[in-house]
N, C-alpha and C positions, 0 to 999 in steps of 0.2 A: 928358390923361394917363389920366383915369378910363375913357375909351372904349377905350383900348388895353388896360387891365386886363380889360375885358369881353370883348374879342376874344381875349386870351391865355387867359382862363378857358374860353371857348367852344372854342378849339382843343384845350385839355387834355381837355375832356369828350369831344370827338370822337375824339381820339387814344386815350383810354381805351376807347371803344367798339370801335375797330379792334383794339387789343391784346386785348380781351376776345374778339372774334371769332376771333382767332388762337389762342385757348386759353390765354393767359397771364393767368389770372384774378386772381391776387394782384397782379401788376403793374398790371393794369387798375384794380383797386380803389385802389391807391396813387395812380395818375395821377388818378382821379376825385376822390379826397380833395384833392389839390393844386388841381385845378380848382375844386372847391367852396369851398376856402378863399379862392381869388381871388374867387369869386362873393359870398361872405359880406362880404369887404372892399368890393366894389363895391356891394352892397346896403346896407351901413351908410352909405356915402357918399351914396347917392341916396334913403335912407330907404324901402327896399322890404322891409318886415319879413316879409311873407308868403313871398317868395322866399328870404330869409335863413333862415327857419324850415325851408323845404324843403331847402335846402342842408345845414343842421345835421342833419336827419333822415337825409339820404342819407349823410353822413359817418358817422353812427352805424351805418347798415346796412352800409356798406362795412367799417367797423372790425370789426363782428361777423363778416362774411364772411372777413376776414383771420384773425381768431381761429379760426374753424372750420377753415380751411385749415391753419393752424399745428397745431391740435389733431389733425386727421386725420393730418398728417405725423408727429407724435410717435407716434401709435398704429400707423401703418404701420412705422415704424422699430422699435418694440417688437416687433411681430409678426415682422419679418424676423430680429431677433436671436434670438427664441425658436425659429424654424424652423432656424436654424444650429446651435443647441445640441442 
């Protein structure tokens, strides 16, 4: 069962890379977070602390990226409203 989790996590990471290449950055980051949560679970099970730490850092980076996209979207919406007035 744990090997299946590893393959599912790998598939999610690869899917995230494909989605990112298509230009859907926010969705790619969400998919990568899901994949990395799977890797963290896998790493805890097999006691691979260094890779678990890497996955945690990547989740943090992706979360920051999602925040920046959200913040930029808010600023763009504000600019659009100001231009209309």
